Structures are given as structure tokens and as C-alpha cells.
N, C-alpha and C positions, 0 to 999 in steps of 0.2 A: 037147440035154440037156447035153452036154459044154460047149457054148458058154455056157449059163446058169451052169453050175457055175464055168466059167472066169471069167465076169463077176463072179459073187458073190465068188469068191476074190480077184479083182482089187480088187473094191470093199472087201472086208474088209482087204486088204493096204494099200489106200490109206488106209483109216481108221486102221489100225494105224500106218502111217507118219506120218500127220498127228498122231496122238496122241503118237507118239514125238517128232516134231518140235516139237509144242506143248510137251511136257514138257521137251524139251531147251532150247527157247527160253526157257521159263519158268525153268528152272534157271540158264540163262545170264544171264537178266535179274536173277534174284535174286543171282547171283554178282556181276554187274556193280554192282547196287545196293549190295551189301555192300562191294564194292571201293571204290565211290564214297564210301560212308559212312566206310569206314576211311580213305580218302584225305583226305576232308573233315575227319575227326577229326584225322588226322595233320597236315593242313595247318593246322587250327585250333590244335592243340597247338604246332606249329612257329611259327605266327604269334604265338600267345600268348607263347611263349618269346622269340621275336624281339622282340615288343613290350615284354615285361618287360625283356629285355636292353637294348633301345634306351632304354626309360624309365630304367632304372638308369644307363645310360651318360649319358643326357641329364641326369639328376639329379646324377650325379657331375660332369659337365661344368659344370652350373649352379652346383653347390656350389663347384667350383674357380674358376669365373668370378666368383661372388659373393665368394669369399675373396680373389681377386686384386683385384676391384673395391674391396672393403673395405680391403685392404692399401694399394691405390693412394689411396683416399679418406683413409685414416688418415695415410698419408705426406704427402698434400697438405695435410690439416688440420694435421699436425705442422709441416710446412714453413711454412704460413701463420701458425701460432701462433708458431713460432720467429722468423719475420720480423716479426710484430706485436710480440713481446716485445723483439726487438732494436731495433725502431723506437721502442717505448715507453721502453726503457732509454736509447737515444740521446737521446730527447726529455727524459727525466728528468735525464740527465747534463748536457745542455745547459742545462736550467733551473737545476739545482744549481750549475753552473759560473757561470752568469749571476748567480745569487743570491750566490754566494761572491765574485765580482768586485765586485758592488755593496756587499756587506758589507765587503770589504777596502778599497774606495774610501772608504766611510763611516768605517771605522776609521782610515784614513790621515788623513782630514780631521779627525776627532776628535783623533788624535794630534798633528797639526799645530796645531790650536787649543789643545790642552793645552800643547804646547811653547811656543807664542806667549804664552799666558797665564802660563806659568811664567817665561818670559823677562821679560815685563812685570813680574810679581810680584818676580822677582829684582832687576830694575832699580830697582823702587820700594823694595824692601828696602835695596838698596845706597845709594840716595839718602837713604832714611830714616836708615840707619846713619851716612852721612856727615853729615847734618844733626844727628843725635843726637850724633855725635862732636864736631862743631863746637860744638854747644850745650853739650855736657859740658865741652869745653875752655874755653868762655867762662864756664860756671858754675864750673869749677875755678879759672879765673883770678879770677872775681868772689869766689869763696870765699877764694882765697888773698889777694886784695886786702882783702877784708873781714876775714879773719883777721889780716892784717898791720895793717889799720886798728884792728881791735879790740885787737890786741896793743899797738900804739902808744898807743891811747887808754887801754888798761888800764895801760900803763907810765906814761903821763902822769898818769892818775888816781892810781895808786899813789904816784907821785912827789909829787903834790899832797897826797895823804893823809899821806905820810911827812913832807912839809914842814909840813903842818898839825899833825901829831902832835909834831913837833920844836918845843919851846918857843922862842919868839923872845926873844932876849937883848936886853933894853933897858938902856941905860946909866942907872945910878942912882948917886946920891951916897952917900958913906959916912955911915952913921948914927953920929953922935958921941954920941947919948944912950945911956942904959942900958936903953932899951926892948928887950924880948925879941922876937926873930924867931920867928914861929909857923908860917911856911909861905911858899908862893909863890902868886901868882894865875895866871890863864890866860896871861898874857903873860910869865911867868917872873920877875916882880918879887917881891922879898921883902916879906912882910907882917909888920908889927910890931904888937905890942899896946901901946897907950898906957897911961899911968898911970891913966886913968879908964875903962879897958875898951874904948876905941875902937881900931879897926884901921885901919892906914894903910900907905901905901907912900911911897917917896921918889922925887921927880922927879929928872931929871938935874941939876937946879940945886940940889937938896938940900931942896926944900920938901916938906912933908908933904901927902899927898893921901889924905884919909880915905875909907874904903870905907863906902858906905851899908849900914845894917844889913839892909836887905831883900835884899841880894845873898847 
């Protein structure tokens, strides 16, 4: 009887121990699961934070790299633009210098042509003036000669007129008659009126020369 009781007691104790162990194991398991969940949550939170931090750092690095790359690209573009502008300016300057040299050369040629034309014109004018002067001198000489000739001719003509105007004195005999002298003719001879109304002049010999009535 005692043995049975001892067995039963052992059996119940064993069951109690198993239950206690089972409960302890179950609590430990729950605690473990809870710890693992908390750890997983903490790990996830830390991972998220680390990821966020890494992502932020990466974005910052990317932005900095992009900014640096953009600055480098801008500098490169600016340098290329400056080089292109300098090259274009040099080309334009060279072209302008060439055009200026060409224009200067053309202007020099035109100036030389103008000078040559002016020299020729001046030479022509000088020759024309010389010819004109010589011709004027000849004309003046001709005018002077003509004037002298005209003057001489005029003097001769005036002399002739004067001589023509001066009555020519003809020798005539003395009229011994009582006939009246009534004037002179173109030759300066005295005209006498005869007793019958006739008019006459005396010749150098003393003869009567009657004037026709028609005169």
C-alpha cells in the first residue's frame, strides 16, 4: 500500500514537474520569441535608419557629385566657349585686317591714279596755258600790228581826206574885165558872171572857160 501511494505520489510529482517544465519552457519560448521580435524590430528600425542615413548620404554625395560634375561641365563649356569666341574673334580680326589691307591697297591705287590723272591734267593745263599765252601773244601782236596798220591807214586816209578837203590852188590869169566874181568852183578857181549871165573861169593863159549850165 505504501508502495502504491509512493508510486502515485511519484507519478503526480512527475506530472507536476513536467507541467512546470512545460510551462517554464513555454514562457521561455514566449520570452525568446518576444526577444527575437523586439530584436528583429530593433534590427529593422536600425536597418531602416541606417538605410535612410545611407540613402541621405548617398543622395548628398550624388548631389555634390552632380554639382561638381555640373560645375566641371559648365567650366568646360565656358572654356570651350571662350576658346571658340577667341578663335572666332581672331578669325574675324584677321578677316577685317585682310579686308582693311585690301581696301588700303585699293585706296592707294586710286590715290596714285588720281595723282597721275591730276599730274597729266596739270601738264595739259600748263601746255594749254602756254599755247594760250603764245596764241594771246601772237593775237596781241596781230592786234597791235592791225591797230598800227589801221592807225596808219586811218592817218593816211585822214591825210587824203584832208588833202581832198583842201582846195587845190590853180594858177589863173588876172581878170581885166569888169565882170563880177561870184564864187569859186571845186578846184578853187574864181567864178565870174559874164555880161550875158554866163558863168566862167579863167585859165592860166587868161582865156575864159564857161561853165555849162547843167553843172
